[in-house]
C-alpha positions as a printed NumPy array, in Angstrom:
array([[-49.674,  23.239,  23.658],
       [-46.996,  20.642,  22.894],
       [-44.5  ,  21.055,  20.121],
       [-45.387,  18.339,  17.602],
       [-42.137,  18.681,  15.655],
       [-39.905,  17.843,  18.629],
       [-41.69 ,  14.581,  19.437],
       [-40.006,  11.45 ,  18.058],
       [-42.151,   8.582,  16.955],
       [-41.304,   5.07 ,  18.229],
       [-41.347,   3.787,  14.653],
       [-38.537,   6.156,  13.621],
       [-36.411,   5.087,  16.585],
       [-36.969,   1.402,  15.778],
       [-36.151,   1.957,  12.126],
       [-32.89 ,   3.736,  12.89 ],
       [-31.812,   0.942,  15.261],
       [-32.679,  -1.66 ,  12.639],
       [-30.625,   0.159,  10.004],
       [-27.6  ,   0.285,  12.323],
       [-27.98 ,  -3.412,  13.178],
       [-28.173,  -4.413,   9.504],
       [-25.132,  -2.249,   8.713],
       [-22.959,  -3.927,  11.37 ],
       [-24.206,  -7.386,  10.369],
       [-23.184,  -6.656,   6.77 ],
       [-19.72 ,  -5.564,   7.924],
       [-19.245,  -8.773,   9.903],
       [-20.338, -10.927,   6.982],
       [-18.015,  -9.089,   4.604],
       [-14.904,  -9.753,   6.736],
       [-12.789, -12.678,   5.438],
       [-12.867, -14.887,   8.537],
       [-12.467, -18.089,   6.539],
       [ -8.842, -17.274,   5.656],
       [ -7.823, -17.015,   9.312],
       [ -9.444, -20.336,  10.164],
       [ -7.852, -22.227,   7.265],
       [ -4.191, -21.67 ,   8.145],
       [ -1.947, -24.711,   8.501],
       [  1.172, -25.214,  10.6  ],
       [  4.426, -24.219,   8.857],
       [  6.85 , -26.898,   7.683],
       [  9.778, -27.035,  10.136],
       [ 12.14 , -29.041,   7.87 ],
       [ 15.392, -29.61 ,   9.844],
       [ 14.06 , -27.975,  13.017],
       [ 11.485, -30.755,  13.514],
       [ 14.09 , -32.968,  15.263],
       [ 14.72 , -30.412,  18.022],
       [ 13.034, -30.787,  21.424],
       [ 13.757, -27.211,  22.534],
       [ 14.475, -24.171,  20.38 ],
       [ 15.484, -20.832,  21.869],
       [ 16.715, -17.444,  20.741],
       [ 19.911, -16.31 ,  22.477],
       [ 19.667, -18.799,  25.377],
       [ 17.874, -21.879,  26.715],
       [ 17.81 , -22.605,  30.45 ],
       [ 16.843, -26.063,  31.673],
       [ 15.976, -26.361,  35.352],
       [ 16.152, -29.884,  36.744],
       [ 14.699, -31.459,  33.626],
       [ 15.733, -33.887,  30.968],
       [ 15.403, -33.203,  27.255],
       [ 15.044, -36.14 ,  24.894],
       [ 16.393, -34.7  ,  21.647],
       [ 18.408, -31.794,  20.37 ],
       [ 18.494, -28.334,  21.951],
       [ 18.931, -25.441,  19.542],
       [ 19.923, -21.835,  20.187],
       [ 20.915, -18.877,  18.051],
       [ 24.499, -18.72 ,  16.786],
       [ 26.742, -18.014,  19.791],
       [ 23.898, -18.772,  22.187],
       [ 24.091, -20.441,  25.598],
       [ 22.478, -23.612,  26.933],
       [ 22.45 , -23.733,  30.734],
       [ 21.417, -26.661,  32.95 ],
       [ 20.681, -26.065,  36.611],
       [ 19.761, -28.645,  39.291],
       [ 17.169, -26.534,  41.172]])
């Protein structure tokens, strides 16, 4: 004789999967994705005239830069002909 209490009905399995699916869909809809998509580029003010900006150093290898090159205070700009 089979144990009737241990047998799971297909309807209960489907219902539990549907509840989990609706829960995750609600979480995704509640997340504020619109704020991440609406960001604009920051205003660069005086830095907008620079062609290359670097931290402590900028290395140019066989290239020409049309504009200013900016580095951190005490930084190094190196040009190589490779």
